[in-house]
Backbone as a chain_set.jsonl record, in Angstrom:
{"seq": "MTPTLTRTTRPLLVCGVLAGPLYVGTSLAQAFTREGFDLGEHAWSLLATGDLGWIQTANFVVTGLLTMAAAVGLRWASVRGAALVGGYGLSLVAAGAFRADPVPGFPVGAPATTTPTWHGMLHLVVGGIGFACLVAACLVLAAGFARAGNTGLTWFSRVTGVVFAAAFVGIASGSRGLAVLAFCAAVVLAWAWLGTVCARFARVAA", "coords": {"N": [[-20.42, 9.067, 10.765], [-19.434, 9.168, 13.812], [-16.884, 9.438, 15.697], [-15.146, 7.949, 19.19], [-12.947, 9.216, 20.756], [-9.482, 8.778, 22.392], [-6.959, 10.477, 23.712], [-4.564, 8.947, 23.499], [-5.193, 7.047, 21.345], [-4.64, 8.716, 19.277], [-1.526, 8.887, 18.505], [-1.571, 5.956, 17.285], [-2.66, 6.681, 15.134], [-1.364, 8.588, 13.727], [0.654, 7.026, 13.092], [-0.461, 5.709, 10.365], [-0.42, 8.286, 8.595], [2.355, 8.535, 8.849], [3.462, 6.349, 7.43], [2.765, 6.425, 4.575], [4.317, 8.439, 3.321], [6.775, 7.283, 3.865], [6.611, 4.873, 2.905], [6.617, 5.481, 0.1], [8.739, 7.055, -0.719], [11.011, 6.312, 0.392], [10.706, 3.827, -1.931], [11.098, 5.155, -4.362], [13.551, 6.398, -3.949], [14.802, 4.101, -4.522], [14.239, 3.623, -7.145], [15.308, 5.149, -8.705], [17.988, 5.129, -8.704], [18.785, 2.548, -8.585], [20.71, 0.73, -10.318], [19.8, -0.202, -13.449], [16.927, -0.491, -12.911], [13.872, 0.263, -14.349], [11.401, 2.559, -14.309], [8.85, 2.289, -15.8], [8.763, -0.374, -16.577], [9.333, -1.688, -14.45], [7.83, -3.385, -11.245], [7.318, -1.558, -8.138], [8.105, -3.652, -6.079], [10.156, -5.804, -7.091], [12.26, -4.552, -6.417], [13.27, -5.515, -4.054], [14.572, -7.618, -4.717], [17.766, -8.879, -5.642], [21.299, -7.529, -4.487], [20.787, -5.318, -2.727], [18.341, -5.472, -1.792], [17.474, -5.904, 0.652], [16.48, -3.477, 1.656], [14.24, -2.681, 0.307], [12.886, -4.82, 1.659], [12.678, -4.351, 3.865], [11.211, -1.526, 4.227], [8.521, -2.862, 2.878], [8.264, -4.175, 5.447], [8.069, -2.303, 7.45], [6.393, -0.09, 7.281], [4.172, -1.886, 6.783], [3.518, -2.427, 9.274], [3.313, 0.029, 10.489], [1.169, 0.673, 9.044], [-0.975, -1.684, 10.168], [-0.577, -0.47, 12.685], [-2.065, 1.983, 12.43], [-4.267, 0.649, 11.706], [-5.459, -0.279, 13.908], [-5.308, 2.299, 15.705], [-7.832, 3.345, 14.37], [-9.703, 1.541, 14.254], [-9.99, 1.819, 17.588], [-11.464, 4.495, 17.157], [-13.995, 3.58, 16.27], [-14.135, 3.229, 13.402], [-15.623, 1.89, 10.914], [-14.189, -0.613, 8.706], [-11.755, -0.748, 9.578], [-10.3, -3.166, 10.213], [-9.971, -4.07, 7.82], [-8.255, -2.31, 6.651], [-6.072, -2.81, 8.26], [-5.36, -5.37, 7.622], [-4.692, -5.041, 5.012], [-2.341, -4.034, 5.961], [-1.165, -6.433, 7.074], [-0.492, -7.719, 4.801], [1.452, -6.203, 3.834], [3.533, -6.243, 5.359], [3.945, -9.386, 4.974], [4.407, -9.606, 2.406], [7.069, -8.394, 2.498], [8.294, -10.985, 3.697], [7.985, -12.543, 1.708], [9.471, -12.655, -0.703], [9.522, -11.06, -4.111], [9.968, -12.187, -7.187], [12.945, -12.341, -9.243], [13.255, -10.768, -12.575], [13.42, -10.894, -15.922], [16.908, -9.105, -16.766], [16.699, -7.718, -14.255], [17.531, -8.007, -10.841], [20.347, -6.079, -12.339], [21.925, -8.577, -14.135], [20.433, -10.673, -14.082], [19.077, -13.621, -15.432], [17.789, -14.421, -18.895], [15.224, -15.618, -18.742], [13.515, -16.695, -16.131], [12.354, -18.979, -13.083], [9.643, -19.202, -11.654], [9.414, -19.298, -8.203], [8.549, -20.576, -4.464], [8.159, -18.378, -2.664], [7.961, -16.488, -4.583], [5.148, -16.745, -5.772], [4.021, -16.76, -3.481], [4.61, -14.11, -2.759], [3.052, -12.705, -4.955], [0.253, -13.464, -4.364], [-0.532, -12.766, -1.722], [-0.177, -10.071, -2.114], [-2.062, -9.793, -3.645], [-4.383, -10.427, -1.784], [-4.073, -8.349, -0.124], [-3.948, -5.85, -1.734], [-7.083, -5.818, -2.55], [-8.201, -6.083, -0.31], [-7.236, -3.216, 0.579], [-8.947, -1.718, -1.599], [-11.61, -2.692, -0.602], [-11.957, -1.448, 1.931], [-11.496, 1.12, 1.272], [-14.191, 1.435, 0.253], [-15.771, 0.928, 1.858], [-15.257, 2.711, 4.224], [-15.833, 4.897, 2.632], [-18.33, 4.688, 2.39], [-19.118, 5.248, 5.234], [-18.321, 7.63, 5.61], [-20.134, 9.156, 3.698], [-22.69, 8.563, 5.118], [-22.025, 10.345, 7.078], [-22.257, 12.519, 5.901], [-19.818, 13.528, 5.353], [-18.733, 14.874, 2.267], [-16.589, 15.461, 0.735], [-14.475, 13.479, 1.865], [-15.685, 11.197, 1.333], [-15.852, 11.006, -1.479], [-13.297, 10.972, -2.108], [-12.758, 8.619, -0.886], [-14.169, 6.999, -2.46], [-13.43, 7.301, -5.021], [-10.515, 6.858, -4.776], [-10.569, 3.985, -4.308], [-11.812, 2.909, -6.662], [-10.127, 3.582, -8.575], [-7.422, 2.446, -7.701], [-8.339, -0.636, -7.788], [-8.948, -0.87, -10.947], [-6.369, 0.167, -11.502], [-4.573, -1.798, -10.635], [-5.546, -4.438, -11.457], [-4.689, -3.905, -14.48], [-2.015, -3.688, -14.204], [-1.894, -6.488, -13.317], [-2.718, -7.739, -15.578], [-0.529, -8.219, -17.004], [0.354, -6.352, -18.794], [2.914, -3.631, -19.482], [4.617, -0.136, -19.467], [2.636, 2.235, -19.689], [0.593, 0.768, -17.985], [2.365, 0.004, -15.659], [3.297, 2.452, -14.773], [0.949, 3.815, -14.241], [-0.091, 1.982, -12.24], [1.73, 2.443, -10.089], [1.385, 5.253, -9.647], [-1.567, 5.074, -8.738], [-1.064, 3.592, -6.266], [0.528, 5.952, -5.001], [-1.836, 7.36, -4.582], [-3.065, 5.879, -2.977], [-1.728, 5.795, -0.716], [-1.746, 8.513, 0.007], [-4.698, 8.715, 0.517], [-5.007, 7.232, 2.721], [-3.345, 8.463, 4.68], [-4.545, 10.744, 4.474], [-7.073, 10.142, 5.468], [-6.477, 9.155, 8.455], [-5.372, 11.291, 9.524], [-7.24, 12.867, 9.368], [-8.731, 11.884, 11.491], [-7.367, 11.842, 13.731], [-6.67, 14.334, 14.361], [-9.117, 14.724, 15.509], [-8.53, 13.36, 17.604], [-6.825, 14.851, 18.784]], "CA": [[-19.056, 8.688, 11.57], [-18.966, 10.117, 14.843], [-15.725, 8.452, 16.303], [-15.292, 8.058, 20.205], [-11.499, 8.879, 20.7], [-8.921, 9.511, 23.446], [-5.685, 11.017, 23.199], [-4.03, 7.557, 22.925], [-5.149, 6.616, 19.698], [-4.027, 9.894, 18.225], [0.003, 8.455, 17.706], [-1.34, 5.207, 16.634], [-3.254, 7.183, 13.746], [-0.004, 9.213, 13.313], [1.498, 5.986, 12.077], [-0.636, 6.053, 9.398], [0.117, 9.482, 8.034], [3.675, 8.584, 8.12], [3.336, 4.993, 6.458], [2.694, 6.776, 3.275], [5.368, 9.061, 2.796], [8.081, 6.361, 4.021], [6.917, 4.17, 1.634], [6.722, 6.079, -1.439], [10.072, 8.133, -0.521], [11.927, 4.774, 0.18], [10.535, 3.026, -3.199], [11.313, 5.989, -5.544], [14.658, 6.731, -3.807], [15.681, 3.089, -5.057], [14.074, 3.279, -8.218], [15.934, 6.203, -9.476], [19.156, 4.712, -8.078], [19.254, 1.429, -8.534], [20.996, 0.47, -11.517], [19.078, -1.055, -14.42], [15.508, -0.443, -12.722], [12.886, 1.147, -15.056], [9.882, 2.639, -13.852], [7.791, 2.103, -16.858], [8.42, -1.555, -16.577], [9.317, -2.516, -13.193], [6.885, -2.739, -9.993], [8.117, -1.504, -7.319], [8.117, -4.676, -5.386], [11.276, -6.205, -7.392], [13.443, -3.663, -5.281], [13.154, -6.192, -2.976], [15.814, -8.823, -4.969], [19.592, -8.121, -5.689], [21.785, -7.39, -3.034], [20.082, -4.367, -1.797], [16.762, -6.195, -1.864], [16.683, -5.678, 2.015], [15.948, -2.127, 1.757], [12.528, -2.347, 0.193], [12.281, -6.077, 2.082], [12.835, -3.434, 5.462], [10.116, -1.023, 3.827], [7.66, -3.12, 3.391], [7.779, -4.48, 7.075], [8.068, -1.179, 8.809], [5.163, 0.284, 6.404], [2.958, -2.689, 7.1], [3.823, -2.347, 11.073], [2.837, 1.193, 10.644], [-0.354, 0.552, 8.769], [-1.438, -2.386, 11.113], [-0.755, 0.387, 13.888], [-2.954, 3.03, 12.17], [-5.485, -0.137, 11.238], [-6.284, -0.237, 15.577], [-6.32, 3.482, 15.957], [-9.283, 3.558, 13.471], [-10.475, 0.648, 15.397], [-10.442, 2.503, 18.355], [-12.294, 5.134, 16.763], [-15.024, 2.662, 15.92], [-14.309, 3.082, 12.422], [-15.948, 0.471, 10.339], [-13.23, -1.057, 7.901], [-10.397, -1.05, 10.229], [-9.718, -4.517, 10.078], [-9.613, -4.26, 6.223], [-6.578, -1.672, 6.621], [-5.008, -3.638, 9.116], [-5.617, -6.618, 6.289], [-3.664, -4.415, 3.827], [-1.084, -3.677, 6.553], [-0.393, -7.248, 7.048], [-0.167, -8.224, 3.382], [2.744, -5.933, 3.462], [4.818, -7.494, 5.973], [3.958, -10.709, 4.497], [5.114, -9.073, 0.912], [8.34, -8.612, 2.659], [8.668, -11.75, 4.155], [8.068, -13.757, 0.754], [10.428, -11.734, -2.081], [9.515, -11.286, -5.35], [11.038, -13.212, -8.48], [13.476, -11.205, -10.126], [12.67, -10.602, -14.102], [14.757, -10.339, -17.017], [17.533, -7.811, -16.994], [16.459, -7.155, -13.386], [18.58, -7.201, -11.268], [21.305, -6.633, -13.051], [22.463, -9.946, -14.203], [19.287, -11.809, -13.655], [18.725, -14.396, -16.374], [16.331, -13.85, -19.759], [14.203, -16.528, -18.292], [13.555, -17.179, -14.555], [11.401, -19.701, -12.999], [8.841, -18.808, -10.62], [9.743, -20.08, -6.358], [7.214, -20.488, -3.878], [8.264, -17.381, -2.09], [7.417, -15.164, -5.542], [4.211, -17.337, -5.788], [3.457, -16.135, -2.092], [4.037, -12.632, -2.8], [2.066, -12.611, -5.459], [-0.942, -13.868, -3.782], [-0.407, -11.694, -0.588], [-0.281, -8.954, -2.606], [-3.403, -9.941, -4.41], [-5.168, -10.266, -0.704], [-4.015, -7.302, 0.183], [-5.084, -4.42, -2.424], [-8.744, -6.54, -2.453], [-8.492, -5.185, 1.073], [-7.465, -1.652, 0.426], [-10.024, -1.508, -2.027], [-12.519, -2.766, 0.171], [-11.249, -0.428, 2.86], [-11.95, 2.59, 0.442], [-15.65, 1.745, -0.242], [-16.556, 0.875, 3.215], [-15.038, 3.975, 4.453], [-16.692, 5.853, 1.598], [-20.31, 4.523, 3.063], [-19.218, 5.449, 6.638], [-18.277, 9.445, 5.66], [-21.361, 9.776, 3.175], [-23.838, 8.8, 6.597], [-21.722, 11.409, 8.592], [-22.21, 14.029, 5.642], [-18.53, 14.431, 4.705], [-18.603, 14.887, 0.882], [-15.075, 15.435, 0.613], [-13.927, 12.477, 2.184], [-16.566, 10.445, 0.509], [-15.485, 10.791, -2.877], [-11.7, 10.923, -2.194], [-12.636, 7.262, -0.796], [-14.73, 6.211, -3.739], [-12.278, 7.483, -6.006], [-9.154, 5.804, -4.61], [-10.769, 2.4, -4.384], [-12.012, 2.5, -8.106], [-9.232, 3.787, -9.419], [-6.738, 1.147, -7.45], [-8.816, -1.198, -8.51], [-8.404, -0.8, -12.204], [-4.783, -0.014, -11.963], [-4.216, -3.051, -10.493], [-6.276, -4.953, -12.794], [-3.689, -3.286, -15.532], [-0.743, -4.502, -13.975], [-1.852, -7.915, -13.377], [-2.886, -8.626, -17.014], [0.524, -8.261, -17.618], [0.834, -5.014, -19.383], [4.008, -2.978, -18.954], [4.636, 0.526, -19.636], [1.658, 3.192, -19.071], [0.015, 0.169, -17.018], [2.781, 0.118, -14.532], [3.214, 3.994, -14.395], [-0.573, 4.198, -13.456], [-0.32, 1.553, -11.011], [2.66, 3.251, -9.179], [-0.02, 6.699, -9.429], [-2.54, 4.267, -7.807], [-0.345, 3.586, -4.99], [0.356, 6.97, -4.275], [-3.058, 7.758, -4.495], [-3.622, 5.208, -1.892], [-1.3, 6.298, 0.437], [-2.33, 9.598, 0.322], [-5.952, 8.516, 0.902], [-4.812, 6.493, 4.293], [-2.587, 9.3, 5.572], [-5.671, 11.714, 4.945], [-8.195, 9.589, 6.48], [-5.707, 9.224, 9.615], [-5.372, 12.674, 9.738], [-8.972, 13.387, 10.307], [-9.322, 11.251, 13.15], [-5.572, 12.346, 14.816], [-7.242, 16.018, 14.73], [-10.419, 14.774, 16.413], [-8.1, 12.724, 18.767], [-5.8, 15.8, 19.339]], "C": [[-18.638, 9.45, 12.674], [-17.931, 9.114, 15.912], [-15.679, 8.836, 18.216], [-13.833, 8.252, 20.79], [-10.749, 9.308, 21.911], [-7.355, 9.758, 23.02], [-4.588, 9.671, 22.853], [-4.072, 7.177, 22.045], [-4.803, 7.753, 19.216], [-2.651, 9.012, 17.564], [-0.337, 7.181, 17.029], [-2.051, 5.356, 15.031], [-2.096, 8.131, 12.953], [0.69, 8.525, 12.595], [1.071, 5.871, 10.469], [-0.771, 7.326, 8.47], [1.355, 9.222, 7.442], [4.338, 7.152, 7.142], [3.559, 5.188, 5.019], [3.918, 7.201, 2.663], [7.114, 8.345, 2.936], [8.023, 5.714, 3.144], [7.148, 4.149, 0.408], [8.108, 6.739, -1.584], [11.184, 7.142, -0.833], [11.971, 4.044, -1.227], [11.132, 3.991, -4.039], [12.727, 6.57, -5.593], [15.47, 5.488, -4.437], [15.366, 3.144, -6.071], [14.679, 4.222, -9.08], [17.673, 6.199, -9.271], [19.706, 3.126, -8.018], [19.849, 1.034, -10.016], [20.483, -0.609, -12.398], [17.012, -1.351, -14.098], [14.845, 0.73, -13.554], [11.429, 1.32, -14.6], [8.941, 2.471, -14.482], [7.839, 0.688, -16.867], [8.454, -2.545, -15.294], [8.404, -2.05, -11.939], [7.872, -2.718, -9.047], [8.717, -3.192, -6.393], [9.341, -5.539, -5.663], [12.387, -5.473, -6.852], [13.778, -4.729, -4.502], [14.474, -7.628, -3.373], [17.029, -8.014, -5.127], [20.173, -8.005, -4.532], [21.591, -6.029, -2.588], [18.814, -4.451, -1.597], [16.634, -5.795, -0.242], [15.922, -4.532, 2.399], [14.639, -2.026, 1.382], [12.315, -3.363, 1.154], [12.007, -4.988, 3.366], [11.372, -2.276, 5.225], [8.843, -1.327, 3.782], [7.072, -3.698, 4.687], [7.397, -3.485, 7.793], [6.916, -0.269, 8.143], [3.677, -0.709, 6.961], [2.589, -2.835, 8.631], [2.879, -0.918, 11.303], [1.652, 1.348, 10.111], [-1.331, -0.25, 9.555], [-1.875, -1.594, 12.4], [-2.093, 1.324, 13.788], [-4.265, 2.181, 12.088], [-6.271, 0.277, 12.932], [-6.328, 0.96, 16.395], [-7.562, 3.74, 15.3], [-9.988, 2.648, 14.354], [-11.072, 1.396, 16.23], [-11.466, 3.958, 18.374], [-13.408, 4.811, 16.332], [-15.005, 3.03, 14.544], [-14.5, 1.901, 11.896], [-14.777, 0.291, 9.127], [-11.881, -0.921, 7.951], [-9.897, -2.167, 9.857], [-9.46, -4.525, 8.448], [-8.244, -3.113, 6.199], [-5.487, -2.481, 7.337], [-4.753, -5.145, 7.988], [-4.363, -5.74, 5.645], [-2.355, -4.555, 4.764], [-0.22, -4.939, 7.074], [0.002, -7.778, 5.678], [1.268, -7.461, 3.251], [4.052, -6.489, 4.398], [5.042, -8.809, 5.144], [4.712, -10.286, 3.202], [6.996, -8.921, 1.408], [8.58, -9.912, 3.137], [9.003, -13.094, 2.768], [8.263, -12.632, -0.493], [9.917, -12.025, -3.216], [10.681, -11.655, -6.155], [12.003, -12.206, -9.287], [12.855, -11.498, -11.705], [13.849, -10.178, -14.78], [15.14, -9.864, -16.975], [16.927, -7.173, -15.592], [16.237, -7.95, -12.089], [19.204, -7.08, -12.26], [22.087, -8.155, -13.4], [21.673, -11.024, -14.334], [19.347, -12.524, -15.607], [17.886, -14.061, -17.586], [15.223, -14.551, -19.327], [14.594, -16.999, -16.69], [12.181, -17.982, -13.98], [10.407, -19.604, -11.97], [8.927, -19.438, -8.927], [8.511, -19.998, -5.794], [7.31, -19.326, -3.28], [7.395, -16.023, -3.218], [6.301, -15.416, -5.868], [3.477, -16.557, -4.746], [3.197, -14.625, -2.264], [3.063, -12.182, -3.726], [0.668, -12.553, -4.654], [-1.116, -13.231, -1.997], [-0.767, -10.565, -1.055], [-2.088, -8.396, -3.234], [-4.723, -9.197, -2.972], [-5.292, -8.663, 0.077], [-4.381, -5.761, -0.391], [-6.494, -4.916, -2.49], [-8.746, -5.99, -0.794], [-8.482, -3.564, 1.371], [-8.719, -1.233, -0.51], [-11.464, -1.451, -1.376], [-12.944, -1.58, 1.332], [-11.995, 1.265, 2.38], [-13.371, 2.805, 0.31], [-16.395, 1.772, 0.952], [-16.436, 2.188, 3.905], [-15.812, 5.177, 4.325], [-18.083, 6.264, 2.035], [-20.608, 5.426, 4.412], [-19.102, 7.183, 6.347], [-19.487, 9.634, 4.653], [-22.385, 9.403, 4.591], [-23.27, 9.974, 7.411], [-21.827, 12.682, 8.053], [-21.077, 14.702, 5.031], [-18.389, 14.354, 3.264], [-17.366, 14.33, 0.399], [-14.401, 13.687, 0.414], [-14.615, 10.928, 1.24], [-16.303, 10.139, -0.756], [-14.114, 10.568, -2.98], [-11.75, 8.978, -2.221], [-13.07, 6.438, -2.05], [-13.687, 6.552, -4.832], [-10.929, 6.684, -5.791], [-9.715, 4.415, -5.079], [-11.2, 2.094, -5.907], [-10.788, 2.501, -8.913], [-7.758, 2.828, -9.195], [-6.993, 0.191, -8.337], [-8.573, -1.513, -9.807], [-7.041, -0.681, -12.54], [-4.121, -1.358, -11.581], [-4.763, -3.978, -11.427], [-5.021, -4.802, -14.264], [-2.592, -4.522, -15.455], [-1.071, -5.93, -13.771], [-2.175, -8.403, -14.653], [-1.447, -8.403, -17.597], [1.129, -7.037, -18.469], [1.974, -4.433, -18.675], [3.731, -1.145, -19.404], [3.672, 1.597, -18.816], [0.987, 2.418, -17.82], [0.906, 0.298, -15.651], [2.875, 1.43, -14.049], [1.799, 4.447, -13.472], [-0.401, 3.305, -12.402], [0.385, 2.12, -9.871], [1.762, 4.47, -8.928], [-1.047, 6.458, -8.532], [-1.924, 4.156, -6.587], [-0.139, 4.672, -4.11], [-0.722, 7.647, -3.791], [-3.696, 7.403, -3.037], [-2.887, 5.593, -0.433], [-1.595, 7.545, 0.979], [-3.942, 9.65, 0.938], [-5.882, 7.772, 2.735], [-4.202, 7.482, 4.748], [-3.729, 10.746, 5.581], [-6.841, 11.232, 6.249], [-7.377, 9.361, 7.859], [-5.455, 10.546, 9.894], [-6.148, 13.14, 10.54], [-9.139, 13.155, 11.218], [-8.204, 11.818, 14.239], [-6.432, 13.766, 15.217], [-8.247, 16.106, 15.648], [-10.057, 14.514, 17.984], [-7.329, 13.828, 19.864], [-6.253, 16.575, 21.115]], "O": [[-17.702, 10.248, 12.634], [-18.316, 8.257, 16.706], [-16.146, 9.918, 18.575], [-13.474, 7.254, 21.414], [-11.28, 10.209, 22.56], [-6.769, 9.212, 22.085], [-3.897, 9.677, 21.834], [-3.008, 6.795, 21.557], [-4.543, 7.429, 18.057], [-2.655, 8.555, 16.421], [0.423, 6.957, 16.087], [-2.028, 4.555, 14.097], [-2.058, 8.296, 11.733], [1.32, 8.955, 11.628], [1.868, 5.913, 9.532], [-1.404, 7.107, 7.437], [1.682, 9.411, 6.27], [5.342, 7.063, 6.435], [4.266, 4.47, 4.311], [4.503, 6.613, 1.753], [8.172, 8.684, 2.405], [8.981, 5.629, 2.376], [7.659, 3.279, -0.297], [8.52, 6.916, -2.73], [11.958, 7.069, -1.788], [13.051, 3.68, -1.692], [12.011, 3.398, -4.664], [13.224, 7.075, -6.599], [16.618, 5.673, -4.842], [16.28, 2.593, -6.684], [14.527, 4.043, -10.289], [18.43, 7.1, -9.63], [20.749, 2.688, -7.532], [19.0, 1.162, -10.898], [20.695, -1.795, -12.143], [16.181, -2.021, -14.711], [15.195, 1.907, -13.466], [10.541, 0.47, -14.54], [7.893, 2.461, -13.836], [6.744, 0.265, -17.238], [7.922, -3.638, -15.103], [8.202, -0.885, -11.598], [8.885, -3.411, -8.954], [9.908, -3.493, -6.313], [9.774, -6.116, -4.665], [13.505, -5.983, -6.924], [14.99, -4.738, -4.292], [15.055, -8.347, -2.56], [17.236, -6.837, -4.833], [19.582, -8.374, -3.518], [22.543, -5.622, -1.921], [18.17, -3.472, -1.219], [15.539, -5.33, 0.074], [14.99, -4.5, 3.203], [13.868, -1.333, 2.046], [11.359, -3.003, 1.841], [10.837, -4.964, 3.748], [10.528, -2.27, 6.121], [7.976, -0.628, 4.306], [5.884, -3.746, 5.005], [6.541, -3.583, 8.672], [6.54, 0.495, 9.033], [2.578, -0.334, 7.367], [1.53, -3.289, 9.064], [1.951, -0.822, 12.107], [0.932, 2.189, 10.649], [-2.451, 0.231, 9.726], [-2.912, -1.752, 13.045], [-2.947, 1.451, 14.666], [-5.325, 2.754, 12.337], [-7.307, 0.92, 13.1], [-6.986, 1.037, 17.433], [-8.349, 4.481, 15.889], [-10.833, 3.06, 15.149], [-12.238, 1.767, 16.098], [-12.067, 4.378, 19.363], [-14.064, 5.759, 15.901], [-16.175, 3.257, 14.236], [-13.817, 0.922, 12.194], [-14.512, 1.37, 8.596], [-11.041, -0.928, 7.052], [-8.94, -2.129, 9.083], [-8.506, -5.197, 8.059], [-7.254, -3.433, 5.541], [-4.325, -2.698, 6.996], [-3.654, -5.691, 7.888], [-3.182, -5.944, 5.928], [-1.378, -5.161, 4.323], [0.956, -4.845, 7.423], [1.086, -8.361, 5.666], [2.176, -8.015, 2.632], [5.145, -6.974, 4.108], [6.138, -9.192, 4.736], [5.818, -10.814, 3.083], [7.937, -9.305, 0.713], [9.754, -10.027, 2.786], [9.771, -14.056, 2.755], [7.388, -11.962, -1.043], [9.785, -13.217, -3.493], [11.887, -11.521, -5.95], [11.508, -11.287, -9.94], [12.051, -12.408, -11.907], [14.819, -9.482, -14.48], [14.357, -8.92, -17.081], [16.609, -5.991, -15.733], [15.167, -8.537, -11.928], [18.909, -7.782, -13.227], [22.875, -8.609, -12.572], [22.07, -12.149, -14.641], [19.605, -11.916, -16.646], [17.055, -13.21, -17.267], [14.138, -14.022, -19.571], [15.632, -17.489, -16.245], [11.066, -17.649, -14.382], [10.763, -20.455, -11.155], [8.06, -20.297, -8.767], [7.528, -19.505, -6.346], [6.155, -18.903, -3.258], [6.64, -15.101, -2.911], [5.834, -14.435, -6.446], [2.515, -15.832, -5.0], [2.153, -14.004, -2.063], [2.251, -11.324, -3.379], [0.137, -11.471, -4.405], [-2.097, -13.538, -1.32], [-1.676, -9.957, -0.491], [-2.815, -7.403, -3.255], [-5.474, -8.221, -2.982], [-6.236, -8.084, 0.616], [-4.892, -4.821, 0.217], [-7.218, -3.92, -2.464], [-9.761, -5.396, -0.429], [-9.255, -2.872, 2.033], [-9.472, -0.367, -0.066], [-12.281, -0.539, -1.505], [-14.031, -1.021, 1.477], [-12.677, 2.115, 2.952], [-13.872, 3.928, 0.25], [-17.416, 2.434, 1.136], [-17.476, 2.787, 4.179], [-16.255, 6.023, 5.102], [-18.719, 7.316, 2.091], [-21.626, 6.046, 4.72], [-19.88, 7.92, 6.953], [-19.977, 10.718, 4.968], [-22.843, 10.45, 5.048], [-23.93, 10.518, 8.296], [-21.696, 13.723, 8.697], [-21.036, 15.79, 4.456], [-17.642, 13.404, 3.031], [-17.101, 13.246, -0.12], [-14.047, 13.011, -0.552], [-14.036, 9.976, 0.718], [-16.52, 8.997, -1.162], [-13.711, 9.951, -3.966], [-11.19, 8.218, -3.01], [-12.481, 5.47, -2.53], [-13.224, 5.594, -5.451], [-10.423, 5.967, -6.654], [-9.329, 3.845, -6.1], [-10.901, 0.982, -6.345], [-10.466, 1.646, -9.738], [-7.062, 2.496, -10.154], [-6.346, -0.027, -9.361], [-7.91, -2.541, -9.947], [-6.513, -1.197, -13.525], [-3.215, -1.869, -12.239], [-4.002, -4.176, -12.374], [-4.671, -5.805, -14.885], [-2.351, -5.563, -16.066], [-0.182, -6.644, -14.236], [-1.895, -9.583, -14.861], [-1.356, -8.442, -18.824], [2.331, -6.915, -18.708], [2.119, -4.617, -17.467], [2.561, -0.873, -19.673], [3.814, 1.827, -17.615], [0.773, 3.033, -16.776], [0.338, 0.645, -14.615], [2.537, 1.615, -12.88], [1.67, 5.127, -12.453], [-0.583, 3.892, -11.336], [-0.186, 2.295, -8.794], [1.414, 4.587, -7.753], [-1.451, 7.274, -7.703], [-2.474, 4.833, -5.718], [-0.404, 4.666, -2.908], [-0.694, 8.39, -2.81], [-4.399, 8.059, -2.268], [-3.429, 5.651, 0.671], [-1.705, 7.737, 2.19], [-4.306, 10.529, 1.719], [-6.695, 7.929, 3.646], [-4.697, 7.536, 5.874], [-3.741, 11.593, 6.475], [-7.228, 11.69, 7.324], [-8.294, 9.501, 8.668], [-5.302, 10.635, 11.112], [-6.108, 13.595, 11.683], [-9.66, 13.925, 12.025], [-8.404, 12.129, 15.413], [-6.726, 14.068, 16.373], [-8.441, 17.048, 16.416], [-10.578, 14.914, 19.025], [-7.224, 13.799, 21.09], [-5.481, 17.364, 21.66]]}, "num_chains": 1, "name": "protein.A"}
């Protein structure tokens, strides 16, 4: 993986470095301050519900756009899998557009039973597609790093892809508790991976 870069590529790649801290920091800040939110029971997508849901909606859209910008930078760097990163970014924007449905108990005052809505169903669909793009991007970039002899990023990419896929299967099965916490950890790992990859190419472009 030997990229040919110009200095104009670097700002786009920096977007990928910033996206993760913004998304994780904003999500955790809400998770610890929103009344009724339980990190062991509720996915971060649920923060987009309720009166303060606009904060997480904006978080989805802004980080999605930053990720798409990073994908353009990776594409200009001739990185295979850049389109998959872009697909993940697009899914984040769509997840912001299609709000998740409330669950019993959150936001506070939500009824004991809720009826799925069209936007809630689309949120799940675009989320699943985006996560598939992310896992595929990890594995495609791992192959490129392996060809370039970069052992560290090869394994970082492989482990991130496998861990994220396993964590997504766990939470998609309806499990709570450790499964939700494991998925949160996998999300943080995935953002750390994307930031590391973008930082690596940004240094080359500097």
